[in-house]
N, C-alpha and C positions, 0 to 999 in steps of 0.2 A: 932798276929804279929803286932807290932807297925810300923806305916809308918812315915817316916821323911818327913815333909812338908817344902818346901823351898818357901819362899815368894818372890815375885818379887823385893821387896825393899831390900832384904838381900844382893844382889850382885850389886855393882855399875855399872852403864851403861858405856859403852865405851865412851871416850871423843873424840871430834873432835878438841880439843884444845891441844896446845903444849907449853912448857915452853920457856923462852927467850933463854937459852943456846942452846937448840935443834933448835929453830928457826934460830938463828944466824949461827949455824953449817950447817943447810939445805940450807940457802940462801947465805952464804958467805958474808953477809952484815956486815959492820963495825958497832959497837954499836952506834957510833956518828950519823951515817946516820939513823939508826933505831930510835934513839931518835928524830931526826929531823922529820921523817915521822910521828911519834906519836904526836909531837908538832903541826904538820900541820893537825892532825886528819885524815890523809889518812889511817893510820892503827890504829885501836882502840881496843887494847886487853882488855879482861876481867881482872878483878883483883881478887885475892884471898883475904881472910881475912888478910893474912900477907902482902898484897900489892904486891904480885908477879904477873907479867904479864903472861897471857895465850892467845896465838894467835891461830887463826883459821888456820887449815891446808891449806885452800884456800888462805890465805894471802901469803903463800910460793910461790904459782904460780904467784900471782900479783907482788910480789917483784922481782921474777926472770925476769918477763916481763919488769918491771921498769928498772932493771939493764941493760938488753940487749939494751933497747931503749936509755938509758942515755949513755952507752958506744959506741954504734954504731953511734949515731948522736950527740955526745958530748953535751947532754942536761943538763940543770940545774935540780935539784931535783923537783922543782915546775913544770917545763915543762914536765918532765917524768911522774909525777903523773897525770897531765891533759890528756896526750895522753893515758895512760893506762885506765883512766876513760872513755874517748871517745871510745876506742876500745871495752871496756866491754859493753858500751851502744849500739854500733853498733851490737855486737853479740846478745844482748837481743832483739833488734828490728828485726834482721833477723830471730830469733826463732819465734817471734810473727807473722811475715809475713808468715813463713812456716806453722804455726798452722792455720792461717786464710785461707791460700790456700788449706790446706788439709780438712778444714771444709766445703768447697764448694761442 
């Protein structure tokens, strides 16, 4: 009996990246705003050989947070990105503090 061998590299790994159209659908972001966020290098998608943008699924969460802040507080895009970055930094520092507290 012959056994079929499947090599690891035969099946592509699932991707955590999504295309621009799906990203825009998931976030409800207007393409002009996305272009501005990319120009500011706040969102930095990977590029395919065909120069298509591939975004991290995590960026969807960041953009939704950005949109809520900008809408709720009538912030400019620059102010919204700064606040999201600061909130993410606070979350990271709180996780580090918890880890250090648990290590005692």
